[in-house]
N, CA, C and O atoms as CSV, one atom per row, in Angstrom:
chain,resi,resn,atom,element,x,y,z
A,1,MET,N,N,116.046,-10.642,45.426
A,1,MET,CA,C,117.109,-10.826,44.977
A,1,MET,C,C,117.426,-11.816,43.603
A,1,MET,O,O,118.559,-11.905,43.129
A,2,ASN,N,N,116.140,-12.602,43.000
A,2,ASN,CA,C,116.140,-13.392,42.277
A,2,ASN,C,C,115.651,-12.474,41.244
A,2,ASN,O,O,115.903,-12.905,40.118
A,3,ILE,N,N,115.034,-11.350,41.255
A,3,ILE,CA,C,114.660,-10.756,40.039
A,3,ILE,C,C,115.813,-10.046,39.726
A,3,ILE,O,O,116.497,-10.301,38.735
A,4,LEU,N,N,116.066,-9.145,40.544
A,4,LEU,CA,C,117.824,-8.384,40.223
A,4,LEU,C,C,118.538,-9.064,39.490
A,4,LEU,O,O,118.982,-8.703,38.400
A,5,THR,N,N,118.794,-10.608,40.277
A,5,THR,CA,C,120.153,-11.380,39.395
A,5,THR,C,C,119.749,-11.311,37.969
A,5,THR,O,O,120.335,-10.800,37.015
A,6,GLU,N,N,118.496,-12.005,38.043
A,6,GLU,CA,C,117.636,-12.352,36.481
A,6,GLU,C,C,117.373,-11.181,35.431
A,6,GLU,O,O,117.268,-11.356,34.217
A,7,THR,N,N,117.276,-9.856,36.150
A,7,THR,CA,C,117.558,-8.647,35.302
A,7,THR,C,C,118.504,-8.338,34.839
A,7,THR,O,O,118.629,-7.895,33.697
A,8,ILE,N,N,119.706,-8.584,35.969
A,8,ILE,CA,C,121.057,-8.269,35.370
A,8,ILE,C,C,121.296,-9.330,34.146
A,8,ILE,O,O,121.604,-8.939,33.020
A,9,LYS,N,N,121.146,-10.535,34.434
A,9,LYS,CA,C,121.343,-11.313,33.370
A,9,LYS,C,C,120.672,-11.283,31.974
A,9,LYS,O,O,121.204,-11.822,31.003
A,10,GLN,N,N,119.836,-10.828,31.927
A,10,GLN,CA,C,118.728,-10.698,30.954
A,10,GLN,C,C,119.320,-9.342,30.097
A,10,GLN,O,O,119.226,-9.246,28.874
A,11,THR,N,N,119.838,-8.497,30.823
A,11,THR,CA,C,120.073,-7.137,30.162
A,11,THR,C,C,121.511,-7.547,29.672
A,11,THR,O,O,121.835,-7.339,28.503
A,12,LEU,N,N,121.992,-7.873,30.176
A,12,LEU,CA,C,123.810,-8.060,29.966
A,12,LEU,C,C,123.672,-9.149,28.444
A,12,LEU,O,O,124.405,-9.192,27.456
A,13,GLU,N,N,122.867,-9.660,28.661
A,13,GLU,CA,C,122.516,-10.821,27.672
A,13,GLU,C,C,122.093,-9.850,26.268
A,13,GLU,O,O,122.933,-9.452,25.461
A,14,ASP,N,N,121.149,-9.672,26.209
A,14,ASP,CA,C,120.435,-8.421,25.613
A,14,ASP,C,C,121.366,-7.557,25.104
A,14,ASP,O,O,121.316,-7.465,23.877
A,15,LEU,N,N,122.237,-6.864,25.671
A,15,LEU,CA,C,123.187,-5.922,25.529
A,15,LEU,C,C,124.155,-6.620,24.415
A,15,LEU,O,O,124.318,-6.176,23.279
A,16,ASP,N,N,124.682,-7.626,24.872
A,16,ASP,CA,C,125.683,-8.680,23.889
A,16,ASP,C,C,125.124,-8.834,22.510
A,16,ASP,O,O,125.739,-8.523,21.490
A,17,ALA,N,N,124.026,-9.291,22.545
A,17,ALA,CA,C,123.163,-9.612,21.279
A,17,ALA,C,C,123.236,-8.429,20.501
A,17,ALA,O,O,123.478,-8.638,19.313
A,18,GLY,N,N,123.070,-7.048,20.896
A,18,GLY,CA,C,122.915,-5.674,20.580
A,18,GLY,C,C,124.073,-5.694,19.839
A,18,GLY,O,O,124.043,-5.678,18.608
A,19,LEU,N,N,125.382,-5.736,20.660
A,19,LEU,CA,C,126.439,-5.198,20.226
A,19,LEU,C,C,127.518,-6.006,19.000
A,19,LEU,O,O,128.430,-5.634,18.261
A,20,LYS,N,N,126.781,-7.351,19.303
A,20,LYS,CA,C,127.098,-8.477,18.003
A,20,LYS,C,C,126.074,-8.328,16.803
A,20,LYS,O,O,126.157,-9.076,15.829
A,21,GLY,N,N,125.136,-7.373,16.897
A,21,GLY,CA,C,124.443,-7.374,15.361
A,21,GLY,C,C,123.235,-8.287,15.650
A,21,GLY,O,O,122.475,-8.502,14.706
A,22,SER,N,N,123.016,-8.753,16.637
A,22,SER,CA,C,121.565,-9.912,16.826
A,22,SER,C,C,120.401,-9.099,16.987
A,22,SER,O,O,119.300,-9.355,16.500
A,23,LEU,N,N,120.707,-8.053,17.730
A,23,LEU,CA,C,119.371,-7.547,18.406
A,23,LEU,C,C,119.291,-5.886,17.523
A,23,LEU,O,O,120.131,-5.706,16.642
A,24,ASN,N,N,118.671,-5.202,17.703
A,24,ASN,CA,C,118.587,-3.761,17.342
A,24,ASN,C,C,118.834,-3.035,18.822
A,24,ASN,O,O,118.043,-3.380,19.699
A,25,ILE,N,N,119.989,-1.935,19.230
A,25,ILE,CA,C,120.065,-1.512,20.041
A,25,ILE,C,C,118.703,-0.571,20.643
A,25,ILE,O,O,117.926,0.220,20.108
A,26,THR,N,N,118.832,-0.996,21.747
A,26,THR,CA,C,117.268,0.210,22.123
A,26,THR,C,C,118.226,1.385,23.095
A,26,THR,O,O,119.437,1.530,23.262
A,27,ASP,N,N,117.351,1.902,23.467
A,27,ASP,CA,C,117.728,3.400,24.222
A,27,ASP,C,C,118.190,2.599,25.614
A,27,ASP,O,O,119.041,2.987,26.414
A,28,GLU,N,N,117.555,1.619,25.670
A,28,GLU,CA,C,117.570,1.009,27.709
A,28,GLU,C,C,118.995,0.316,26.912
A,28,GLU,O,O,119.951,0.999,27.280
A,29,MET,N,N,119.287,-0.369,26.322
A,29,MET,CA,C,120.402,-0.842,25.835
A,29,MET,C,C,121.490,0.158,26.009
A,29,MET,O,O,122.432,-0.080,26.764
A,30,GLU,N,N,121.402,1.174,25.394
A,30,GLU,CA,C,122.152,2.316,25.198
A,30,GLU,C,C,122.787,2.841,26.782
A,30,GLU,O,O,123.913,3.025,27.243
A,31,LYS,N,N,121.734,2.926,27.162
A,31,LYS,CA,C,121.953,3.417,28.665
A,31,LYS,C,C,122.702,2.453,29.544
A,31,LYS,O,O,123.636,2.846,30.243
A,32,LEU,N,N,122.332,1.269,29.525
A,32,LEU,CA,C,123.181,0.143,30.045
A,32,LEU,C,C,124.608,0.320,30.347
A,32,LEU,O,O,125.325,0.426,31.342
A,33,GLY,N,N,124.768,0.301,28.454
A,33,GLY,CA,C,126.150,0.185,28.056
A,33,GLY,C,C,126.917,1.311,28.388
A,33,GLY,O,O,128.126,1.171,28.571
A,34,ASN,N,N,126.278,2.615,28.510
A,34,ASN,CA,C,126.902,3.580,28.843
A,34,ASN,C,C,127.443,3.875,30.424
A,34,ASN,O,O,128.419,4.542,30.767
A,35,SER,N,N,126.341,3.051,31.370
A,35,SER,CA,C,126.323,3.097,32.883
A,35,SER,C,C,127.461,2.034,33.123
A,35,SER,O,O,128.176,2.081,34.124
A,36,ILE,N,N,127.580,1.134,32.207
A,36,ILE,CA,C,128.899,0.336,32.763
A,36,ILE,C,C,130.192,0.782,31.893
A,36,ILE,O,O,131.280,0.244,32.098
A,37,PHE,N,N,130.048,1.640,31.061
A,37,PHE,CA,C,131.233,2.128,30.671
A,37,PHE,C,C,132.095,3.304,31.834
A,37,PHE,O,O,133.268,3.279,32.206
A,38,ILE,N,N,131.018,4.245,32.177
A,38,ILE,CA,C,131.415,5.220,33.504
A,38,ILE,C,C,131.405,4.257,34.542
A,38,ILE,O,O,132.201,4.870,35.253
A,39,ASN,N,N,131.197,3.443,35.073
A,39,ASN,CA,C,131.243,2.464,36.253
A,39,ASN,C,C,130.392,3.243,37.082
A,39,ASN,O,O,130.754,3.812,38.111
A,40,GLN,N,N,128.950,3.252,36.473
A,40,GLN,CA,C,127.756,3.558,37.367
A,40,GLN,C,C,126.701,2.391,37.542
A,40,GLN,O,O,126.642,1.492,36.702
A,41,GLN,N,N,125.948,2.417,38.542
A,41,GLN,CA,C,124.907,1.350,38.277
A,41,GLN,C,C,123.715,1.621,37.368
A,41,GLN,O,O,122.906,2.506,37.645
A,42,PRO,N,N,123.611,0.873,36.303
A,42,PRO,CA,C,122.504,1.143,35.671
A,42,PRO,C,C,120.905,1.214,36.418
A,42,PRO,O,O,120.472,0.459,37.289
A,43,GLU,N,N,120.324,2.189,35.869
A,43,GLU,CA,C,118.920,2.221,36.291
A,43,GLU,C,C,117.883,1.523,36.586
A,43,GLU,O,O,116.957,1.682,37.381
A,44,ILE,N,N,118.338,0.210,35.355
A,44,ILE,CA,C,117.481,-0.547,35.365
A,44,ILE,C,C,117.680,-1.806,36.774
A,44,ILE,O,O,116.853,-2.503,37.363
A,45,TRP,N,N,118.647,-1.706,36.861
A,45,TRP,CA,C,119.365,-2.738,37.837
A,45,TRP,C,C,118.971,-1.875,39.075
A,45,TRP,O,O,118.118,-2.464,39.738
A,46,VAL,N,N,119.239,-0.948,39.473
A,46,VAL,CA,C,118.840,0.171,40.397
A,46,VAL,C,C,117.203,-0.128,40.907
A,46,VAL,O,O,116.762,-0.285,42.046
A,47,LYS,N,N,116.775,-0.135,40.086
A,47,LYS,CA,C,115.423,-0.423,40.339
A,47,LYS,C,C,114.900,-1.574,41.108
A,47,LYS,O,O,113.917,-1.498,41.844
A,48,TYR,N,N,115.484,-2.468,40.938
A,48,TYR,CA,C,115.580,-3.719,41.615
A,48,TYR,C,C,116.336,-4.403,42.995
A,48,TYR,O,O,116.143,-5.408,43.679
A,49,ALA,N,N,117.454,-3.092,42.999
A,49,ALA,CA,C,118.242,-3.408,44.080
A,49,ALA,C,C,118.243,-2.567,45.196
A,49,ALA,O,O,117.536,-1.570,45.048
A,50,TYR,N,N,118.893,-2.676,46.406
A,50,TYR,CA,C,119.191,-2.281,47.473
A,50,TYR,C,C,119.940,-1.066,47.181
A,50,TYR,O,O,120.645,-1.004,46.174
A,51,PHE,N,N,119.800,0.177,48.233
A,51,PHE,CA,C,120.583,1.433,47.850
A,51,PHE,C,C,121.809,1.514,47.964
A,51,PHE,O,O,122.402,0.837,48.804
A,52,SER,N,N,122.320,2.199,47.297
A,52,SER,CA,C,123.924,1.900,47.444
A,52,SER,C,C,124.550,3.233,46.710
A,52,SER,O,O,123.950,3.525,45.676
A,53,ASN,N,N,125.571,4.035,47.034
A,53,ASN,CA,C,126.353,4.967,46.737
A,53,ASN,C,C,127.396,4.427,45.969
A,53,ASN,O,O,128.121,5.181,45.321
A,54,LYS,N,N,127.618,2.768,45.962
A,54,LYS,CA,C,128.699,2.648,45.719
A,54,LYS,C,C,129.311,2.908,43.883
A,54,LYS,O,O,128.612,3.569,43.115
A,55,ASN,N,N,130.288,2.457,43.542
A,55,ASN,CA,C,130.508,2.867,41.997
A,55,ASN,C,C,130.053,1.039,41.664
A,55,ASN,O,O,129.899,0.107,42.454
A,56,LEU,N,N,129.945,1.105,40.125
A,56,LEU,CA,C,129.288,-0.200,39.960
A,56,LEU,C,C,130.285,-1.177,40.344
A,56,LEU,O,O,129.886,-2.126,41.018
A,57,ALA,N,N,131.733,-1.103,39.981
A,57,ALA,CA,C,132.622,-2.688,40.193
A,57,ALA,C,C,132.465,-2.663,41.892
A,57,ALA,O,O,132.350,-3.701,42.543
A,58,VAL,N,N,132.477,-1.685,42.328
A,58,VAL,CA,C,132.174,-1.880,43.857
A,58,VAL,C,C,130.898,-2.660,44.298
A,58,VAL,O,O,130.832,-3.650,45.026
A,59,TRP,N,N,129.930,-1.988,43.693
A,59,TRP,CA,C,128.403,-2.411,44.164
A,59,TRP,C,C,128.456,-4.000,43.898
A,59,TRP,O,O,128.270,-4.726,44.875
A,60,TYR,N,N,128.743,-4.695,42.411
A,60,TYR,CA,C,129.029,-5.704,42.071
A,60,TYR,C,C,129.734,-6.654,43.183
A,60,TYR,O,O,129.246,-7.667,43.684
A,61,ASP,N,N,130.643,-6.239,43.371
A,61,ASP,CA,C,131.658,-6.952,44.771
A,61,ASP,C,C,130.978,-7.137,45.958
A,61,ASP,O,O,131.148,-8.173,46.601
A,62,ASP,N,N,130.390,-6.454,46.252
A,62,ASP,CA,C,129.057,-6.150,47.264
A,62,ASP,C,C,127.630,-7.434,46.977
A,62,ASP,O,O,127.232,-8.240,47.818
A,63,LEU,N,N,127.180,-7.291,45.759
A,63,LEU,CA,C,126.061,-8.111,45.402
A,63,LEU,C,C,126.690,-9.601,45.567
A,63,LEU,O,O,126.204,-10.547,46.188
A,64,MET,N,N,127.612,-9.557,45.015
A,64,MET,CA,C,128.297,-11.058,44.886
A,64,MET,C,C,128.354,-11.609,46.129
A,64,MET,O,O,127.713,-12.658,46.183
A,65,LEU,N,N,128.974,-11.240,47.325
A,65,LEU,CA,C,129.026,-11.034,48.732
A,65,LEU,C,C,127.406,-11.370,49.255
A,65,LEU,O,O,127.118,-12.266,50.049
A,66,ARG,N,N,126.587,-10.577,48.710
A,66,ARG,CA,C,125.504,-10.596,49.284
A,66,ARG,C,C,124.823,-12.108,49.054
A,66,ARG,O,O,124.388,-12.832,49.950
A,67,ILE,N,N,124.844,-12.407,47.570
A,67,ILE,CA,C,124.421,-13.839,47.206
A,67,ILE,C,C,124.875,-15.056,47.596
A,67,ILE,O,O,124.107,-16.014,47.684
A,68,LYS,N,N,126.455,-15.162,47.928
A,68,LYS,CA,C,127.227,-16.279,48.549
A,68,LYS,C,C,126.500,-16.296,49.858
A,68,LYS,O,O,125.761,-17.274,49.965
A,69,GLN,N,N,126.509,-15.279,51.135
A,69,GLN,CA,C,125.997,-15.130,51.817
A,69,GLN,C,C,124.605,-15.828,51.909
A,69,GLN,O,O,124.563,-16.667,52.808
A,70,LEU,N,N,123.689,-15.710,51.336
A,70,LEU,CA,C,122.159,-16.404,51.179
A,70,LEU,C,C,122.302,-17.710,50.498
A,70,LEU,O,O,121.383,-18.509,50.676
A,71,GLU,N,N,123.211,-18.035,49.811
A,71,GLU,CA,C,123.731,-19.387,49.766
A,71,GLU,C,C,123.583,-20.379,50.871
A,71,GLU,O,O,124.055,-21.510,50.753
């Protein structure tokens, strides 16, 4: 779970920096942005996450519940 949450944090920070012009936007960052825009789980997150057919918003809510339970 730690790898997943760290990956989410890092990729979102990189995307934010790319959108602000601090970093060049890579293909991976573009895929992340597109996935978020169409409410799908980004591939890079799915690589470290549990299987789910849920859309991004519902999946993220479920992730927050799982993290809370682990705490």
